C-alpha positions in Angstrom: 0.2 0.0 0.0 1.1 3.5 -0.5 2.7 5.3 2.7 5.2 8.0 3.5 8.8 7.2 3.3 9.1 7.5 7.3 6.0 5.9 8.2 7.6 2.1 8.6 10.8 1.3 10.1 12.4 -2.3 10.3 13.9 -2.4 13.4 15.1 -6.2 13.2 14.8 -8.8 10.6 17.1 -12.0 10.9 16.2 -15.6 10.8 12.7 -16.1 11.0 12.0 -13.1 13.1 10.9 -9.6 12.0 10.2 -6.7 14.1 8.6 -3.3 12.5 7.2 0.0 13.9 5.3 2.6 12.2 2.1 4.3 11.7 -0.4 1.8 12.9 -2.9 2.0 10.1 -0.3 0.7 7.5 0.8 -2.6 9.6 -2.4 -4.7 9.1 -1.9 -4.2 5.2 1.8 -4.8 5.4 1.3 -7.9 7.6 -1.0 -9.3 5.0 1.6 -8.5 2.1 4.2 -10.1 4.1 2.0 -13.3 4.4 1.2 -13.3 0.7 4.8 -13.1 -0.4 5.4 -16.1 2.2 2.8 -17.8 0.6 4.4 -17.2 -3.1 7.9 -18.1 -1.8 6.8 -21.3 0.0 4.5 -22.6 -2.7 1.8 -22.6 0.2 3.4 -25.5 1.7 0.9 -26.6 4.5 4.2 -27.7 6.7 5.1 -24.0 6.9 3.4 -21.2 8.9 3.9 -17.7 9.6 2.3 -16.0 12.7 2.5 -12.6 14.1 1.2 -9.9 16.1 0.3 -6.2 16.1 0.0 -3.8 19.1 -0.9 -0.2 19.0 1.2 2.0 21.4 1.3 5.5 22.2 4.1 7.7 20.7 6.1 7.7 23.8 5.6 4.2 24.9 9.2 2.6 25.3 10.5 0.7 22.4 11.6 -2.1 24.3 7.9 -2.6 25.9 6.6 -2.3 22.5 8.7 -5.2 21.4 7.6 -7.1 24.5 3.8 -6.6 23.9 4.2 -7.4 20.2 6.0 -10.7 21.2 3.2 -11.6 23.5 0.8 -10.9 20.7 2.8 -13.1 18.7 2.8 -15.7 21.1 -1.0 -15.6 21.4 -0.9 -16.1 17.7 1.4 -19.1 17.7 -0.9 -20.7 20.4 -3.8 -20.5 18.1 -5.8 -23.8 17.6 -8.4 -24.2 15.1 -11.4 -26.7 15.3 -9.5 -29.1 13.1 -6.6 -29.4 15.4 -4.2 -27.2 13.2 -2.2 -24.6 14.9 -0.3 -21.4 14.4 -0.6 -19.5 11.2 -2.5 -16.7 12.5 -2.3 -12.9 13.5 -3.1 -11.3 16.5 -4.3 -7.8 16.1 -6.3 -5.5 18.6 -5.7 -8.4 21.0 -7.8 -10.8 18.8 -6.4 -13.7 17.2 -7.3 -14.6 13.5 -6.3 -17.3 11.3 -4.9 -16.1 7.9 -7.8 -18.0 6.1 -10.2 -15.7 8.0 -8.4 -12.5 7.7 -9.9 -11.3 4.3 -13.3 -11.8 5.9 -12.4 -9.5 9.0 -11.0 -6.8 6.6 -14.2 -6.9 4.4 -16.3 -6.6 7.3 -14.4 -3.7 8.5 -14.4 -2.1 4.9 -18.4 -2.7 4.6 -18.9 -1.1 8.1 -17.0 2.1 6.9 -18.9 2.3 3.7 -22.1 1.8 5.8 -21.2 4.9 8.1 -20.0 6.7 5.1 -16.2 6.6 6.3 -14.8 4.7 3.4 -11.8 6.4 1.7 -13.6 7.1 -1.5 -16.3 9.2 0.5 -13.9 10.8 2.7 -11.8 12.0 -0.3 -14.8 14.1 -1.4 -15.4 17.7 -0.3 -17.7 17.9 2.9 -20.7 19.1 1.0 -20.3 16.1 -1.4 -20.1 13.2 0.8 -22.8 10.6 1.1 -24.7 10.6 4.2 -25.3 7.1 5.3 -26.0 5.4 8.5 -24.9 6.7 12.0 -21.7 5.8 13.3 -23.4 4.1 16.2 -23.5 1.0 14.1 -20.0 0.1 14.9 -20.9 0.0 18.4 -24.0 -2.0 17.8 -21.8 -4.4 16.0 -19.4 -4.6 19.0 -22.5 -5.0 21.4 -23.6 -7.9 19.7 -20.2 -9.5 19.6 -19.8 -9.0 23.4 -23.1 -10.7 23.9 -22.0 -13.7 21.9 -18.4 -13.8 23.9 -20.4 -13.4 27.4 -23.1 -16.0 26.4 -20.5 -18.5 25.1 -18.3 -17.9 28.5 -21.5 -18.5 30.6 -22.3 -21.8 28.7 -19.0 -23.1 29.2 -19.0 -22.4 32.9 -22.3 -24.2 33.0 -21.1 -27.2 31.4 -17.7 -27.4 33.5 -20.0 -27.0 36.6 -22.4 -30.0 35.3 -19.3 -32.1 34.7 -17.9 -31.9 38.0 -20.8 -34.1 38.9 -20.6 -36.6 36.0 -18.5 -39.5 36.0 -15.9 -40.2 33.4 -16.9 -41.0 29.9 -20.3 -39.3 30.5 -18.8 -35.6 30.3 -20.9 -33.1 28.4 -18.9 -31.8 25.4 -17.8 -27.8 25.5 -19.8 -25.5 23.4 -18.2 -25.2 20.1 -17.4 -21.3 19.5 -18.6 -22.0 15.8 -21.8 -23.5 16.8 -23.0 -21.5 19.7 -26.1 -19.6 19.5 -27.7 -17.4 22.1 -29.3 -13.9 23.1 -26.7 -12.2 20.7 -28.8 -14.0 17.7 -32.0 -12.3 18.0 -30.4 -9.1 19.1 -28.8 -9.3 15.6 -31.8 -9.9 13.7 -33.9 -7.2 15.3 -31.2 -4.4 15.4 -30.0 -5.2 11.9 -33.4 -5.4 10.4 -34.2 -1.8 12.0 -31.1 -0.3 10.4 -31.8 -2.2 6.8 -35.3 -0.6 6.8 -33.9 3.0 7.9 -31.6 3.0 5.1 -33.9 1.7 2.5 -35.3 5.1 1.5 -32.0 7.1 1.1 -29.4 4.4 0.7 -30.3 1.9 -2.3 -27.3 0.2 -1.6 -27.3 -0.1 2.0 -29.9 -3.0 2.5 -27.9 -5.4 0.6 -24.6 -4.6 2.7 -26.5 -4.7 5.6 -27.9 -7.9 4.7 -24.4 -9.5 3.8 -23.3 -8.0 7.1 -26.3 -9.8 9.1 -25.4 -13.0 7.4 -21.7 -12.7 8.6 -22.8 -11.7 12.2 -25.4 -14.5 12.1 -23.0 -17.1 11.3 -21.2 -18.3 14.7 -18.2 -19.2 12.6 -17.7 -15.6 11.7 -19.4 -13.5 14.5 -16.2 -14.1 16.8 -14.5 -11.7 14.5 -17.2 -9.0 14.0 -16.1 -7.2 17.1 -12.6 -7.0 15.9 -14.0 -5.5 12.4 -16.0 -3.0 14.3 -12.9 -1.9 16.4 -10.7 -1.4 13.4 -13.2 0.5 11.5 -13.5 2.7 14.8 -9.8 3.2 14.7 -9.6 4.1 11.3 -12.3 6.7 11.6 -10.0 8.7 14.1 
């Protein structure tokens, strides 16, 4: 991606390690580009993986501590375990671990959210009086709220299963709920809130209902709702 000459600095590159500091909004795209080049270089060999971590720090935050925190984020990515048992090959961004095969989904959700609230790059490049007025920025907080309901509901369900299993003999333990199959209160909250937004945007924004419907489908799917909070937070940061 295009960036100013001094936006990114390679602090260390050696062996299989790389440490870069720079303007935060360039780092996700840079990480994705590195991953893509790595795939091309290795011929997408499944035996080889690449994991990384991105942390956001203030301008006066000590560099050595930034390196430590980035290392901690990378460690979370390396400990990532998919439902099929495969590990690593992931990135930790905004304290959320995402496998590389799901990264494009997160980015597309973020871009769709920015379009819906009129903060996409194309709209922001226009003069203030020419910018399209779309949905309120509260959409981002709505999505984050739905994601939080999903996470808290999943935690409560797991606690109930653990409590029940303490009284059960070996061989009759209940399985832990699968994060990709968990439905709860967040589900009908999503239906109600998103449907109202789609109806609200139908009159003035011909494209909005279709984009909201696509977002609805992704948030409705337990396999992808776990990333919707990250997409909304990423969009919120890009608006600043």
